[in-house]
N, C-alpha and C positions, 0 to 999 in steps of 0.2 A: 266725424262729421256729426253732423243730427240731420232727424231727417220728422220734417215734421207733419201728421198727416190728420186731417177730420174725419171727427169722431160720430158716426149716431150707427146704436145698436151692430157696432161690433163691425162696420158696413164703414167704406166711406162717406164720409156725409156729401147727399148732393150739394148744395153752396156750400163757399167755405163762411163765404160773410155773416152769414144766420148758424154758425153753428155752435153746439157751446161747448163743446169740450175738441182737446186733441191731445193727440198723441206726437211720444216726443223720440225719438230713439237714434240710439246713437251705435256707427254703425266705425268700428270700424279692420282692418283687411277683410273685404265681406262677412264681414260674417257682425250680428248683432249681440250690442257687447252690455247695453240698458234700453230699459225699455220704462218709460213714465205718466202718466195724464195728467193732463192742465184743465179746470178751467178757465173759458174764455168771458169772463162778466162785463162785461162792456162791449157794442155791439154797433160804435164810434166805428168808419174804420183806418183812420190815420192811427187810433190807439188798438189795433190787430197789425196791426202788418209793428210798432211800436214793438209788443207782443212776439212777438216772434221774433226779433232784433237778439231783444232784453233774453232770450231761451239761448238764442242759437242757434237757433234753424241756420242752416244753411242750403233746404232744398224743402222745396212746401209739395206736396202734392196731395192735390182737392181737386171736387168734382170742379163744378163751376164756380166761377169765377168771377166779379165787374172787373171791368176794364178799368175802373180808379184805382179800386185795391190792387186787380196784379199790376200795378205800378205803382206803386206804397209800394208795395210788398221788393219789387224787381231795385228797386231807384233804394233797396236795403242793404241788399248784393246778395239777397237772398232768390236762388234760381226757384224758375214754375215750371212746376209741371198739373199741371190745368186736365180737365175734364175725363178725370179715370173716375173708375167704379168700379170696384168688387169688393167683398168681403177681403178685414183689414190681411191678417196670416199674408194670402196671397195673395196684394196688394207689394206687403212689403217683400216677399220669395223672390216676385216678379220686379220691384224694383232691386236689386241684390245683385239680380241673373241675369239680368239687362233684356227681360223680359215684359216690360212692360210697355214694351210699343205693341203688344199680339190688340186683335183686336176685339178678345172677351176681355178688355181691361179701358177698353174707352164708353164714354157719355154717350148712351142712341140716341141716335141725332149729332152728333158730333160732323164738321166732313171732315174729310182728308185733310191732315197739316192744322187740320187745328191747335194744337199744342207750340204746332212753327209759333204764334204769335198773335197777336189781334187787329186790327184795322180791315175795309174793305176793297176788297181785286174794284181796281179803278176797272170797267169797262168801259172799252169805244173809246176815252177818248182822244184816241189820236182822229181817230174821225169826227169829221163834217167840225176840223178848225179848231180843236181843243176841247169842245162843246157837247161831247159824248156824255149819256150814261153813267152813272152806278150804279 
């Protein structure tokens, strides 16, 4: 399986939508077997999603990502693990050992459960006959 991580200065790039480099890591039987870096030339969101698919990535570990791009990537069959921060080697090791959920790998300001997906919480919808605040 191939893991894709956008890179900036040996760290996970803060925002995948604007990253210039992508690290591809092949993992087999819980071990890294190959690593390569790829330039992300296009800033157009559909082309970024297509690039990930053409590279054979099955998981994208990234910092922030726009909802539109996240939807395009997941529609391509690629799992998105957003709001990750840290040094590349630490993040990679944490992913392989199942420790990526630790707080030190979560971007500051992200709420618990942010990695479960996008969408607003609908509060108070049942109150007031279905016309509550969102």
